[in-house]
C-alpha positions as CSV (number, residue, x, y, z in Angstrom):
1,M,-1.9,32.9,55.8
2,T,-5.3,30.9,56.2
3,D,-6.0,28.6,58.8
4,T,-5.7,25.0,57.4
5,N,-8.2,23.8,59.9
6,E,-10.8,26.2,58.5
7,D,-13.5,24.9,56.2
8,L,-13.5,26.5,52.9
9,V,-16.8,27.0,50.8
10,L,-16.1,25.7,47.3
11,D,-18.0,26.4,44.2
12,S,-19.2,23.5,41.8
13,D,-15.7,23.5,40.1
14,G,-14.0,23.1,43.6
15,I,-12.7,26.7,43.6
16,P,-12.6,28.2,47.2
17,I,-15.1,31.0,47.5
18,L,-14.0,34.0,49.6
19,T,-16.4,34.6,52.5
20,N,-14.5,36.9,54.7
21,L,-12.8,39.4,52.5
22,I,-11.5,41.6,55.3
23,P,-9.2,40.0,58.0
24,E,-10.1,40.1,61.6
25,D,-6.8,41.8,62.6
26,A,-7.2,44.6,60.0
27,T,-7.0,48.0,61.2
28,P,-10.5,49.6,60.5
29,Y,-10.8,52.8,58.5
30,S,-10.9,56.2,60.5
31,A,-10.5,59.7,59.9
32,E,-6.9,59.3,62.0
33,T,-5.6,56.4,59.7
34,E,-6.5,59.0,56.7
35,Q,-4.4,61.8,58.3
36,E,-1.2,59.3,58.9
37,F,-0.8,59.1,55.0
38,P,1.5,62.0,54.1
39,Y,0.3,62.5,50.6
40,N,-3.3,63.7,51.8
41,K,-1.7,67.0,52.9
42,L,-0.3,67.7,49.1
43,S,-2.5,69.7,46.9
44,I,-3.3,67.9,43.4
45,E,-0.5,70.0,41.6
46,E,2.1,68.8,44.2
47,L,0.8,65.3,43.9
48,T,0.9,65.3,40.0
49,G,4.5,66.7,40.2
50,L,5.5,64.0,42.6
51,M,4.2,61.4,40.3
52,L,5.4,62.8,37.0
53,G,8.8,63.1,38.6
54,S,8.7,59.5,39.6
55,E,10.8,57.0,37.6
56,T,8.5,54.1,38.2
57,F,5.3,56.5,37.0
58,T,7.4,57.5,33.9
59,Q,8.2,54.0,33.1
60,Q,4.6,52.9,33.5
61,L,3.6,56.0,31.1
62,D,6.2,54.9,28.5
63,G,4.9,51.2,28.4
64,I,1.3,52.5,28.1
65,A,2.5,54.9,25.2
66,A,4.3,52.1,23.7
67,E,1.6,49.8,23.6
68,L,-1.2,52.3,22.5
69,V,1.2,53.1,19.5
70,R,1.5,49.5,18.7
71,S,-2.2,49.2,18.8
72,V,-3.0,52.2,16.7
73,R,-0.4,51.0,14.3
74,E,-2.2,47.4,14.1
75,E,-5.5,49.1,13.6
76,I,-4.3,51.3,10.9
77,E,-2.5,48.4,9.1
78,L,-5.6,46.1,9.2
79,A,-7.9,49.0,7.8
80,L,-5.5,49.9,5.2
81,K,-4.2,46.6,4.1
82,P,-7.3,45.7,1.8
83,V,-7.4,49.2,0.3
84,I,-3.9,49.1,-0.5
85,E,-4.1,45.7,-2.1
86,E,-6.9,46.7,-4.1
87,A,-5.1,49.9,-5.4
88,I,-2.0,47.9,-6.2
89,S,-4.0,45.2,-8.0
90,Q,-5.9,47.9,-10.2
91,A,-2.9,49.8,-11.0
92,L,-1.0,46.7,-12.2
93,D,-4.1,44.8,-13.8
94,D,-5.1,47.9,-16.0
95,S,-3.2,47.5,-19.5
96,G,-3.2,51.2,-19.8
97,T,-1.1,52.1,-17.0
98,P,2.7,52.9,-17.4
99,Y,3.4,49.9,-15.1
100,F,1.6,47.6,-17.4
101,E,3.5,49.0,-20.3
102,A,6.9,48.7,-18.4
103,V,6.4,44.9,-17.6
104,R,5.3,44.3,-21.1
105,K,8.5,45.8,-22.7
106,Q,10.8,44.1,-20.3
107,L,9.1,40.7,-21.0
108,R,9.5,41.3,-24.7
109,V,13.2,42.1,-24.3
110,T,14.0,39.2,-21.9
111,L,11.5,36.4,-23.1
112,P,13.7,35.5,-26.1
113,E,16.7,35.0,-24.2
114,L,15.0,33.3,-21.4
115,L,13.3,30.8,-23.9
116,A,16.6,30.1,-25.5
117,R,18.4,29.4,-22.5
118,T,15.7,27.2,-21.2
119,L,15.7,25.2,-24.7
120,Q,19.4,24.7,-24.4
121,D,19.3,23.4,-20.8
């Protein structure tokens, strides 16, 4: 908690500026404090094993992996979309392709019936 009686230094937008980043009652760092932390005695392999065995750490890794996959997929889609659209347009617009011929044959077969129905309606 901050002391409400303390005068705060404000920036031009009225946002308080932190002037005392370390609280006065904080325990200063010392070699003794470092030794109290139980993981300091573990080897890197042991520490890595503990982290990989942690459910929280695994969930965080899964979240990072999912976000990375989404990001890569979006980048690939953005990069490929214009190329695929152009390839489809060229394939369908070219009157020498089998697709063009199939569409033309289908129109020749169905167009007279569609016109007759339209005129009747």
